[in-house]
TORVOVO-493635 format. One record per residue: residue in three letters; z, x, y of N, C-alpha, C in turn. Coordinates in steps of 0.02 Angstrom, whole numbers, always signed. Example, Ala and Ser with C-alpha at 12.3 -4.5 7.8 and 13.67 -1.06 7.14 Angstrom:
# TORVOVO-493635
{fitor 'ALA', {+390, +660, -284}, {+390, +615, -225}, {+390, +660, -165}}
{fitor 'SER', {+354, +642, -112}, {+357, +684, -53}, {+394, +645, +2}}
***
This chain:
# TORVOVO-493635
{fitor 'MET', {+201, +127, -242}, {+173, +167, -269}, {+149, +173, -345}}
{fitor 'PRO', {+99, +192, -366}, {+81, +174, -430}, {+119, +228, -488}}
{fitor 'THR', {+83, +182, -545}, {+132, +208, -608}, {+92, +268, -633}}
{fitor 'THR', {+49, +308, -608}, {+46, +372, -625}, {+3, +400, -565}}
{fitor 'ARG', {+32, +450, -544}, {-13, +496, -481}, {-84, +527, -520}}
{fitor 'ARG', {-108, +538, -562}, {-168, +548, -580}, {-205, +509, -602}}
{fitor 'THR', {-187, +475, -638}, {-254, +426, -660}, {-268, +351, -636}}
{fitor 'LEU', {-217, +321, -586}, {-216, +246, -604}, {-259, +223, -546}}
{fitor 'VAL', {-254, +271, -491}, {-297, +244, -435}, {-355, +223, -474}}
{fitor 'ALA', {-397, +255, -514}, {-460, +257, -533}, {-455, +188, -583}}
{fitor 'ALA', {-399, +163, -608}, {-400, +120, -655}, {-410, +61, -614}}
{fitor 'ALA', {-345, +58, -559}, {-343, +6, -510}, {-416, -33, -488}}
{fitor 'ALA', {-460, +28, -467}, {-524, +33, -446}, {-583, -8, -488}}
{fitor 'ALA', {-561, -20, -552}, {-610, -46, -603}, {-636, -108, -575}}
{fitor 'ALA', {-596, -157, -572}, {-609, -234, -553}, {-656, -239, -490}}
{fitor 'PRO', {-649, -201, -429}, {-686, -207, -379}, {-763, -173, -372}}
{fitor 'THR', {-765, -122, -441}, {-833, -86, -441}, {-894, -145, -410}}
{fitor 'LEU', {-909, -191, -437}, {-957, -237, -435}, {-970, -260, -359}}
{fitor 'LEU', {-946, -254, -320}, {-942, -270, -261}, {-978, -223, -233}}
{fitor 'ALA', {-1018, -255, -193}, {-1076, -216, -137}, {-1045, -168, -96}}
{fitor 'ALA', {-1050, -102, -85}, {-1034, -59, -36}, {-1036, -86, +30}}
{fitor 'ARG', {-1001, -65, +84}, {-1015, -86, +161}, {-1015, -44, +193}}
{fitor 'PRO', {-1057, -48, +230}, {-1081, +10, +283}, {-1009, +15, +337}}
{fitor 'ALA', {-1019, +65, +368}, {-954, +100, +416}, {-947, +47, +460}}
{fitor 'MET', {-895, +40, +481}, {-878, -26, +528}, {-884, +2, +597}}
{fitor 'SER', {-929, -15, +649}, {-907, -32, +715}, {-851, -35, +757}}
{fitor 'ARG', {-829, -20, +812}, {-760, -39, +846}, {-758, -132, +830}}
{fitor 'PRO', {-696, -136, +806}, {-679, -191, +777}, {-673, -231, +837}}
{fitor 'ASP', {-659, -301, +833}, {-631, -337, +888}, {-559, -357, +854}}
{fitor 'THR', {-503, -341, +870}, {-439, -357, +851}, {-421, -403, +869}}
{fitor 'ALA', {-435, -445, +922}, {-416, -509, +930}, {-436, -588, +884}}
{fitor 'ARG', {-464, -552, +838}, {-535, -586, +799}, {-465, -654, +752}}
{fitor 'PRO', {-459, -708, +748}, {-408, -747, +718}, {-436, -711, +652}}
{fitor 'ASP', {-496, -691, +630}, {-504, -696, +543}, {-488, -623, +508}}
{fitor 'LEU', {-460, -568, +561}, {-430, -534, +548}, {-366, -494, +549}}
{fitor 'ALA', {-328, -468, +502}, {-267, -443, +498}, {-256, -363, +484}}
{fitor 'LEU', {-196, -330, +530}, {-179, -269, +513}, {-130, -285, +468}}
{fitor 'ILE', {-142, -237, +397}, {-76, -244, +334}, {-43, -177, +350}}
{fitor 'VAL', {+23, -167, +370}, {+65, -99, +363}, {+93, -92, +312}}
{fitor 'VAL', {+76, -46, +266}, {+103, -26, +193}, {+153, +9, +190}}
{fitor 'ASP', {+219, -11, +173}, {+276, +20, +128}, {+285, +77, +215}}
{fitor 'VAL', {+303, +60, +268}, {+333, +110, +290}, {+399, +103, +310}}
{fitor 'GLN', {+431, +124, +268}, {+499, +124, +242}, {+536, +200, +233}}
{fitor 'VAL', {+611, +200, +249}, {+648, +249, +224}, {+637, +287, +179}}
{fitor 'GLY', {+631, +254, +122}, {+637, +280, +61}, {+573, +329, +76}}
{fitor 'PHE', {+500, +315, +101}, {+450, +360, +96}, {+441, +402, +149}}
{fitor 'ILE', {+500, +411, +186}, {+490, +462, +240}, {+536, +519, +229}}
{fitor 'PRO', {+518, +578, +269}, {+562, +636, +262}, {+645, +621, +263}}
{fitor 'GLY', {+683, +639, +214}, {+756, +611, +212}, {+752, +545, +167}}
{fitor 'GLY', {+709, +517, +135}, {+714, +468, +105}, {+712, +485, +30}}
{fitor 'ASN', {+740, +419, -14}, {+722, +443, -88}, {+670, +464, -133}}
{fitor 'LEU', {+608, +453, -90}, {+536, +452, -122}, {+488, +485, -59}}
{fitor 'PRO', {+495, +527, -37}, {+461, +550, +33}, {+385, +566, +23}}
{fitor 'VAL', {+354, +546, +54}, {+266, +557, +71}, {+270, +613, +132}}
{fitor 'PRO', {+251, +663, +120}, {+264, +715, +183}, {+219, +702, +235}}
{fitor 'LYS', {+271, +711, +298}, {+246, +690, +349}, {+241, +626, +380}}
{fitor 'GLY', {+276, +572, +319}, {+266, +514, +321}, {+288, +474, +404}}
{fitor 'ASP', {+345, +508, +425}, {+366, +467, +479}, {+321, +481, +549}}
{fitor 'GLU', {+250, +530, +537}, {+205, +539, +595}, {+180, +469, +622}}
{fitor 'VAL', {+170, +440, +553}, {+131, +386, +561}, {+174, +321, +611}}
{fitor 'VAL', {+234, +329, +627}, {+259, +272, +646}, {+237, +263, +716}}
{fitor 'PRO', {+227, +300, +768}, {+227, +298, +832}, {+141, +268, +839}}
{fitor 'LEU', {+106, +296, +789}, {+24, +265, +797}, {+22, +190, +792}}
{fitor 'ILE', {+52, +194, +717}, {+52, +118, +694}, {+72, +62, +739}}
{fitor 'ASN', {+126, +83, +774}, {+157, +40, +841}, {+105, +17, +886}}
{fitor 'ARG', {+58, +76, +911}, {+14, +71, +959}, {-40, +28, +933}}
{fitor 'LEU', {-64, +48, +867}, {-113, -3, +835}, {-92, -72, +839}}
{fitor 'ALA', {-44, -78, +784}, {-5, -161, +787}, {-8, -207, +843}}
{fitor 'ALA', {-16, -165, +900}, {-10, -201, +961}, {-69, -223, +990}}
{fitor 'ARG', {-112, -177, +976}, {-212, -209, +975}, {-202, -289, +940}}
{fitor 'TYR', {-180, -297, +870}, {-200, -335, +818}, {-173, -400, +837}}
{fitor 'ARG', {-207, -470, +824}, {-183, -524, +842}, {-136, -533, +772}}
{fitor 'ASN', {-155, -532, +715}, {-125, -533, +665}, {-108, -480, +627}}
{fitor 'VAL', {-54, -472, +622}, {-9, -402, +578}, {+48, -445, +523}}
{fitor 'LEU', {+35, -400, +475}, {+76, -407, +407}, {+102, -349, +386}}
{fitor 'LEU', {+162, -356, +353}, {+202, -294, +332}, {+210, -298, +257}}
{fitor 'THR', {+207, -249, +225}, {+232, -242, +158}, {+285, -195, +129}}
{fitor 'GLN', {+325, -205, +104}, {+403, -181, +87}, {+400, -181, +18}}
{fitor 'ASP', {+418, -108, -8}, {+451, -102, -76}, {+524, -128, -77}}
{fitor 'TRP', {+542, -159, -133}, {+606, -196, -148}, {+623, -217, -220}}
{fitor 'HIS', {+655, -136, -240}, {+686, -158, -305}, {+744, -168, -318}}
{fitor 'PRO', {+765, -195, -359}, {+816, -210, -394}, {+859, -136, -427}}
{fitor 'ALA', {+922, -141, -427}, {+958, -55, -433}, {+938, -36, -509}}
{fitor 'ASP', {+930, -88, -547}, {+905, -74, -623}, {+824, -62, -635}}
{fitor 'HIS', {+793, -60, -579}, {+718, -81, -583}, {+695, -28, -646}}
{fitor 'LEU', {+634, -51, -698}, {+623, -13, -760}, {+589, +42, -741}}
{fitor 'SER', {+556, +62, -672}, {+522, +113, -656}, {+577, +175, -641}}
{fitor 'PHE', {+642, +159, -630}, {+675, +214, -620}, {+686, +257, -675}}
{fitor 'ALA', {+695, +332, -664}, {+706, +363, -712}, {+785, +353, -736}}
{fitor 'SER', {+813, +329, -696}, {+893, +330, -714}, {+914, +258, -763}}
{fitor 'GLN', {+860, +226, -782}, {+866, +158, -834}, {+834, +169, -881}}
{fitor 'HIS', {+815, +262, -895}, {+800, +279, -976}, {+816, +343, -979}}
{fitor 'PRO', {+888, +345, -1014}, {+927, +394, -1032}, {+889, +451, -1065}}
{fitor 'GLY', {+906, +498, -1028}, {+868, +564, -1056}, {+808, +581, -1009}}
{fitor 'ARG', {+800, +530, -963}, {+720, +550, -941}, {+731, +569, -876}}
{fitor 'LYS', {+691, +601, -848}, {+698, +635, -777}, {+621, +604, -717}}
{fitor 'PRO', {+646, +614, -675}, {+570, +578, -627}, {+519, +613, -620}}
{fitor 'PHE', {+471, +579, -635}, {+397, +594, -647}, {+370, +614, -712}}
{fitor 'GLU', {+425, +596, -764}, {+394, +607, -819}, {+375, +519, -832}}
{fitor 'THR', {+338, +506, -883}, {+323, +449, -897}, {+331, +409, -973}}
{fitor 'VAL', {+330, +343, -942}, {+340, +309, -1008}, {+287, +246, -1009}}
{fitor 'GLN', {+283, +218, -1079}, {+240, +165, -1078}, {+278, +98, -1083}}
{fitor 'MET', {+249, +69, -1036}, {+268, -27, -1025}, {+218, -50, -1060}}
{fitor 'PRO', {+246, -120, -1054}, {+184, -174, -1085}, {+122, -172, -1069}}
{fitor 'TYR', {+107, -150, -987}, {+62, -154, -955}, {+30, -88, -944}}
{fitor 'GLY', {+54, -31, -996}, {+19, +42, -982}, {+90, +87, -965}}
{fitor 'THR', {+39, +146, -945}, {+87, +202, -919}, {+129, +199, -864}}
{fitor 'GLN', {+186, +210, -860}, {+216, +187, -796}, {+268, +276, -792}}
{fitor 'VAL', {+246, +290, -739}, {+277, +346, -695}, {+358, +350, -695}}
{fitor 'LEU', {+391, +386, -705}, {+478, +362, -683}, {+507, +392, -615}}
{fitor 'TRP', {+519, +352, -561}, {+544, +363, -501}, {+600, +372, -511}}
{fitor 'PRO', {+619, +411, -455}, {+695, +423, -429}, {+698, +345, -392}}
{fitor 'ASP', {+775, +340, -398}, {+792, +252, -360}, {+758, +274, -311}}
{fitor 'HIS', {+733, +202, -281}, {+705, +217, -203}, {+700, +139, -196}}
{fitor 'CYS', {+710, +119, -127}, {+694, +58, -87}, {+744, +3, -139}}
{fitor 'VAL', {+793, +26, -154}, {+832, -39, -171}, {+851, -100, -134}}
{fitor 'MET', {+843, -153, -147}, {+845, -189, -96}, {+909, -192, -72}}
{fitor 'GLY', {+907, -214, +2}, {+990, -206, +40}, {+1025, -165, +49}}
{fitor 'THR', {+980, -104, +19}, {+999, -17, +51}, {+964, -7, +114}}
{fitor 'ARG', {+976, +46, +140}, {+945, +78, +204}, {+889, +116, +170}}
{fitor 'ASP', {+874, +130, +113}, {+807, +168, +102}, {+766, +121, +85}}
{fitor 'ALA', {+756, +52, +87}, {+731, -9, +73}, {+707, -16, +156}}
{fitor 'ASP', {+739, -5, +201}, {+733, -26, +280}, {+664, +9, +297}}
{fitor 'PHE', {+645, -35, +352}, {+583, -19, +378}, {+611, +66, +416}}
{fitor 'ALA', {+547, +95, +420}, {+571, +169, +457}, {+586, +146, +541}}
{fitor 'PRO', {+640, +207, +546}, {+664, +197, +603}, {+610, +200, +651}}
{fitor 'GLY', {+598, +166, +722}, {+565, +154, +766}, {+508, +119, +759}}
{fitor 'LEU', {+493, +90, +704}, {+442, +58, +664}, {+453, -16, +718}}
{fitor 'ASP', {+397, -34, +748}, {+422, -87, +819}, {+374, -128, +812}}
{fitor 'ILE', {+354, -186, +772}, {+295, -217, +769}, {+330, -314, +771}}
{fitor 'PRO', {+367, -322, +841}, {+399, -389, +832}, {+364, -453, +823}}
{fitor 'HIS', {+285, -450, +848}, {+233, -518, +818}, {+201, -507, +754}}
{fitor 'ALA', {+237, -469, +716}, {+213, -457, +635}, {+238, -531, +604}}
{fitor 'GLN', {+184, -566, +588}, {+195, -633, +557}, {+221, -635, +481}}
{fitor 'LEU', {+216, -600, +437}, {+231, -608, +379}, {+249, -526, +351}}
{fitor 'VAL', {+310, -540, +293}, {+328, -482, +249}, {+325, -501, +185}}
{fitor 'ILE', {+268, -435, +153}, {+277, -460, +94}, {+312, -415, +42}}
{fitor 'ARG', {+353, -417, +5}, {+410, -388, -41}, {+376, -391, -82}}
{fitor 'LYS', {+390, -327, -125}, {+355, -308, -175}, {+392, -267, -227}}
{fitor 'GLY', {+388, -265, -297}, {+423, -249, -334}, {+490, -258, -362}}
{fitor 'TYR', {+513, -319, -347}, {+566, -349, -352}, {+579, -378, -423}}
{fitor 'ARG', {+522, -380, -463}, {+534, -395, -540}, {+562, -337, -577}}
{fitor 'ARG', {+597, -335, -596}, {+635, -280, -649}, {+584, -255, -697}}
{fitor 'GLU', {+566, -293, -729}, {+510, -254, -778}, {+441, -234, -780}}
{fitor 'VAL', {+426, -247, -702}, {+370, -226, -690}, {+360, -188, -618}}
{fitor 'ASP', {+312, -153, -600}, {+303, -110, -553}, {+270, -136, -496}}
{fitor 'SER', {+250, -123, -443}, {+211, -161, -399}, {+187, -103, -331}}
{fitor 'TYR', {+129, -94, -326}, {+91, -55, -283}, {+64, -81, -237}}
{fitor 'SER', {+15, -116, -269}, {-33, -163, -195}, {+3, -216, -175}}
{fitor 'ALA', {-15, -231, -118}, {-2, -295, -86}, {-8, -342, -101}}
{fitor 'PHE', {-69, -349, -156}, {-101, -409, -182}, {-78, -418, -262}}
{fitor 'LEU', {-74, -380, -295}, {-60, -384, -352}, {+4, -324, -398}}
{fitor 'GLU', {+20, -343, -449}, {+94, -318, -463}, {+57, -258, -517}}
{fitor 'ALA', {+99, -209, -553}, {+66, -153, -595}, {+27, -183, -659}}
{fitor 'ASP', {+40, -262, -666}, {+11, -278, -729}, {-43, -299, -743}}
{fitor 'ARG', {-48, -290, -648}, {-141, -315, -631}, {-145, -384, -647}}
{fitor 'ALA', {-83, -427, -653}, {-108, -501, -669}, {-65, -549, -621}}
{fitor 'THR', {+10, -523, -607}, {+38, -560, -578}, {+35, -549, -486}}
{fitor 'LYS', {+25, -600, -448}, {+14, -594, -407}, {+62, -587, -335}}
{fitor 'THR', {+52, -568, -294}, {+118, -570, -224}, {+115, -636, -203}}
{fitor 'GLY', {+52, -665, -197}, {+37, -726, -147}, {+2, -708, -95}}
{fitor 'LEU', {+8, -641, -74}, {-44, -628, -15}, {-109, -638, -18}}
{fitor 'ASP', {-157, -644, -56}, {-211, -676, -69}, {-221, -750, -61}}
{fitor 'GLY', {-183, -801, -62}, {-182, -866, -45}, {-146, -875, +29}}
{fitor 'TYR', {-89, -826, +50}, {-85, -836, +119}, {-134, -825, +161}}
{fitor 'LEU', {-171, -762, +141}, {-222, -743, +189}, {-302, -805, +190}}
{fitor 'ALA', {-318, -833, +141}, {-374, -876, +127}, {-337, -940, +167}}
{fitor 'SER', {-281, -959, +166}, {-246, -1016, +197}, {-255, -998, +272}}
{fitor 'ARG', {-249, -940, +281}, {-259, -928, +387}, {-319, -911, +395}}
{fitor 'GLY', {-367, -928, +347}, {-447, -908, +351}, {-460, -816, +388}}
{fitor 'ILE', {-408, -777, +352}, {-420, -701, +363}, {-470, -695, +309}}
{fitor 'ARG', {-524, -667, +336}, {-571, -636, +309}, {-594, -556, +287}}
{fitor 'GLU', {-554, -526, +344}, {-548, -466, +347}, {-482, -423, +345}}
{fitor 'VAL', {-478, -354, +308}, {-394, -336, +346}, {-415, -251, +347}}
{fitor 'HIS', {-389, -224, +382}, {-362, -158, +400}, {-303, -143, +367}}
{fitor 'LEU', {-308, -99, +348}, {-231, -44, +332}, {-222, +28, +356}}
{fitor 'CYS', {-156, +28, +349}, {-119, +95, +360}, {-55, +101, +344}}
{fitor 'GLY', {-46, +157, +322}, {+41, +174, +300}, {+29, +203, +265}}
{fitor 'LEU', {+78, +204, +214}, {+114, +263, +152}, {+105, +219, +81}}
{fitor 'ALA', {+84, +273, +25}, {+26, +324, +68}, {-31, +308, +55}}
{fitor 'THR', {-84, +359, +80}, {-152, +336, +65}, {-187, +328, +4}}
{fitor 'ASP', {-177, +380, -26}, {-206, +383, -117}, {-171, +324, -155}}
{fitor 'PHE', {-112, +302, -143}, {-80, +257, -202}, {-78, +202, -160}}
{fitor 'CYS', {-20, +189, -140}, {+2, +93, -119}, {-74, +81, -62}}
{fitor 'VAL', {-87, +110, -23}, {-131, +98, +24}, {-180, +76, -11}}
{fitor 'ALA', {-211, +133, -68}, {-272, +133, -78}, {-283, +74, -130}}
{fitor 'TRP', {-228, +69, -175}, {-223, -2, -221}, {-231, -45, -186}}
{fitor 'SER', {-212, -68, -112}, {-213, -132, -70}, {-277, -135, -54}}
{fitor 'ALA', {-308, -85, -39}, {-388, -93, -8}, {-428, -89, -79}}
{fitor 'LEU', {-417, -87, -124}, {-443, -99, -194}, {-446, -172, -208}}
{fitor 'ASP', {-374, -199, -199}, {-377, -261, -222}, {-403, -306, -158}}
{fitor 'ALA', {-391, -295, -114}, {-424, -318, -40}, {-506, -329, -54}}
{fitor 'ARG', {-529, -293, -84}, {-613, -301, -83}, {-618, -341, -171}}
{fitor 'ARG', {-565, -325, -210}, {-569, -374, -255}, {-565, -443, -240}}
{fitor 'PHE', {-511, -461, -206}, {-511, -538, -171}, {-568, -559, -129}}
{fitor 'GLY', {-622, -511, -118}, {-666, -540, -80}, {-670, -529, +4}}
{fitor 'LEU', {-618, -492, +12}, {-608, -465, +94}, {-648, -394, +116}}
{fitor 'ALA', {-689, -406, +162}, {-697, -354, +205}, {-624, -295, +215}}
{fitor 'CYS', {-639, -239, +204}, {-587, -192, +219}, {-605, -127, +244}}
{fitor 'ALA', {-550, -87, +290}, {-542, -26, +303}, {-485, +1, +314}}
{fitor 'VAL', {-488, +54, +306}, {-419, +98, +316}, {-425, +141, +365}}
{fitor 'ILE', {-371, +143, +414}, {-365, +190, +465}, {-330, +265, +441}}
{fitor 'GLU', {-382, +284, +438}, {-360, +359, +392}, {-299, +401, +434}}
{fitor 'ASP', {-313, +410, +509}, {-255, +446, +518}, {-201, +399, +546}}
{fitor 'ALA', {-186, +333, +520}, {-130, +310, +536}, {-98, +292, +446}}
{fitor 'CYS', {-99, +342, +430}, {-100, +343, +355}, {-80, +430, +340}}
{fitor 'ARG', {-20, +420, +273}, {-10, +498, +242}, {-18, +484, +179}}
{fitor 'ALA', {-43, +545, +140}, {-44, +553, +74}, {-1, +591, +31}}
{fitor 'ILE', {+3, +578, -24}, {+23, +620, -75}, {-16, +686, -95}}
{fitor 'ASP', {-71, +682, -115}, {-140, +712, -124}, {-97, +756, -171}}
{fitor 'LEU', {-85, +732, -228}, {-85, +744, -287}, {-133, +800, -323}}
{fitor 'ASP', {-145, +856, -345}, {-201, +867, -395}, {-265, +827, -374}}
{fitor 'GLY', {-277, +832, -300}, {-360, +796, -281}, {-349, +726, -278}}
{fitor 'SER', {-299, +713, -278}, {-288, +621, -288}, {-308, +572, -234}}
{fitor 'LEU', {-299, +623, -174}, {-329, +596, -115}, {-395, +582, -122}}
{fitor 'ALA', {-436, +638, -137}, {-510, +646, -130}, {-542, +593, -173}}
{fitor 'ARG', {-510, +596, -236}, {-515, +525, -273}, {-504, +467, -271}}
{fitor 'ALA', {-430, +442, -216}, {-434, +384, -201}, {-500, +368, -151}}
{fitor 'TRP', {-508, +405, -99}, {-557, +379, -47}, {-633, +380, -96}}
{fitor 'ALA', {-646, +405, -148}, {-708, +399, -170}, {-699, +338, -222}}
{fitor 'GLU', {-645, +309, -229}, {-638, +250, -288}, {-646, +199, -212}}
{fitor 'MET', {-621, +221, -168}, {-620, +158, -103}, {-697, +155, -85}}
{fitor 'GLU', {-717, +196, -72}, {-779, +208, -51}, {-835, +163, -91}}
{fitor 'ARG', {-829, +184, -141}, {-866, +132, -180}, {-865, +66, -193}}
{fitor 'ALA', {-801, +50, -190}, {-770, -22, -184}, {-818, -63, -138}}
{fitor 'GLY', {-819, -10, -69}, {-842, -48, -6}, {-795, -37, +41}}
{fitor 'VAL', {-737, +2, +28}, {-694, +5, +94}, {-713, +41, +130}}
{fitor 'ALA', {-706, +21, +199}, {-755, +59, +265}, {-682, +125, +279}}
{fitor 'ARG', {-695, +164, +320}, {-647, +216, +333}, {-652, +209, +426}}
{fitor 'LEU', {-601, +197, +436}, {-600, +193, +544}, {-531, +251, +551}}
{fitor 'THR', {-544, +276, +596}, {-490, +315, +641}, {-453, +273, +689}}
{fitor 'SER', {-394, +299, +709}, {-362, +247, +775}, {-417, +252, +842}}
{fitor 'SER', {-455, +306, +846}, {-486, +302, +903}, {-530, +239, +904}}
{fitor 'ALA', {-564, +210, +874}, {-595, +157, +855}, {-566, +105, +865}}
{fitor 'VAL', {-495, +93, +870}, {-474, +33, +898}, {-434, +44, +955}}
{fitor 'LEU', {-401, +85, +960}, {-366, +94, +1028}, {-400, +110, +1092}}
***
């Protein structure tokens, strides 16, 4: 999830804006070897009962299972923080969750401790069943920098390695689903375009935080970057 709930989706989108917008996609051939589904952060920590829940985040699990079964290539991302991660309010005496501090890479929102590596909060959500998933990208494991995108950490320079993996596999298009539409999914979609990939977000297989219009702003940025919108009915 991103460093600020209000401004950083737009900041992350700045790089891809030079890419031409893409028309809406027709029904995709999900068996194509150059297409992958990326399931973003569908974890205990981001569903009701977790430490940083996205409203109704658990509702996407059955639908994502059905979608994933249609795709030849499926990848998962997993928020994976050390217990002393510097995005946690607990690491800043006197500060509370959702306050902000300045980090070397910019403004950082302070989160409740969440998705600590090796804890239940970091586990994939109960019921998520994608046995043919080929890769899990763990992000946020560097103490000093947060990480929301599947491709780049919050300093906008450190790569997760996903771009190289996709290139080596010959994957040229990605579809995204998961949590949350307006933050981690949006950052990942924008960075997919930044790395030259065709990209679509499966809208009803995501859930959003939607803080003060953040969902509308995220969709505007994604559309400007050439990210297509799909619904699950176009795949199933």
